[in-house]
C-alpha positions, 0 to 999 in steps of 0.5 A: 060181803062185797057187793057185785054189779047187780047188788050195787044197782039194786041197793040204789046207793048210787044216784045218777049212775052211768052204765059204763061206770058199773064194774064187777064189784066196784063203781067208777065215780066220774068228775062233775065239777073241777075246783081250783083256788076257791073257784069252780073251773068253767068249761069241760076240762082243765090242764093240771100243771106239774106239781099243781093241785086241783079238787074234783067233785063227783057227778054222782051222789052216794047214799050209804045206809046203816049196813053198808060201808064204802071204800074209795081209791084213786083209779090205778090208771091215774096213779100211773100217770103221776096223779096222787089223791090226798084224801081217799079211804073209808066212806062211813055208813050214813053218808049221803052226798057226792064224793070229792078229792084233791089231786096233785100232779107229781108227773113231769108233764101237764095232765088234762082232766075232763068232766065225766072222766072216771077218777074214783073206784068205790067198793061197797061192803055190806055188814050187820046193821050198826048205829050211825049218824046221818050226814046229808049234803046237797050238791050245791052245799057240798060244792060250796064246802069244797070251794071253801076248802080249796081256798087253803090250797094254791096252784103253786103247791109243791112248785119248787121254783116258787118255793125257792123264790119264797125262801130266797126272799125270806133270807134277804128279809132278815134284819141287819142284826141277824146278819151281823150276828152271823158274820160275828159267828163266822169270825169267832169260828175262824179265830178259834181255828187260827189262834191255837195254830199261831200259838203253837207255831210261836211256842215252837220258835221260842223253844228253838231259840232257847235251845240255841242260846243254851248251846252257845253258852256251853260252847263258850264254857268249853272254849275257856276251859281248854288252852290253845294248841300252840301254847307249851311250857317253858321246859318243853321249849328249853330242854336242860343242858348236861355237864358237857354242855350239849343237850340230851337231845343231841346225845340221843341223836349220836353223841359228840366227837 
């Protein structure tokens, strides 16, 4: 069963609650502390830059008994602004302490976070009694835990400019041997591409030369086997004479007188 506004108030699950945070079936947890890079932010507001990350801790405490489970989600209005909560979800029976989450700004502009701004919508589900382990954290103790967790995060989380700089620095830190291996690899790749092409062109040129030599030899053989066109036999140049002393050619031409 989902608890409504009156049932949430009667159950006394929320300590330090505000009337403006009570909704029909949920309660809006508000920002009590802002933590960034292992330090609690002083002042009542914080400017979260593009792709920046920050932790927020609720000003309210939540005490769940053995028959109540919670579900915390980031407010829709914050999602529309471009904010993302890294840890949302179920609040187990037996939890007694504040709530917190890490927020990331995925928008293209800076977003101002203010203390007492609502950030979580908490839904309360009542069910049959179940076995549970009591987990209780005082406000100072829980805040110290969040400060320690935030040390593992940076305000440059997902900053593309910083990421680009880090990658560039790591590339130029490569040992000279690795750079030499890289150039050798490029040279081998070029050789594997160009050598076959050169061999193919050379083979084609040699083949053309062999064909031309064979053709020239064949032409020479034909020239030796064929006599010149102006050479004739002796019989063709001196036709035989007849008994009358004139050539057959002359008789053929019209006889003698």
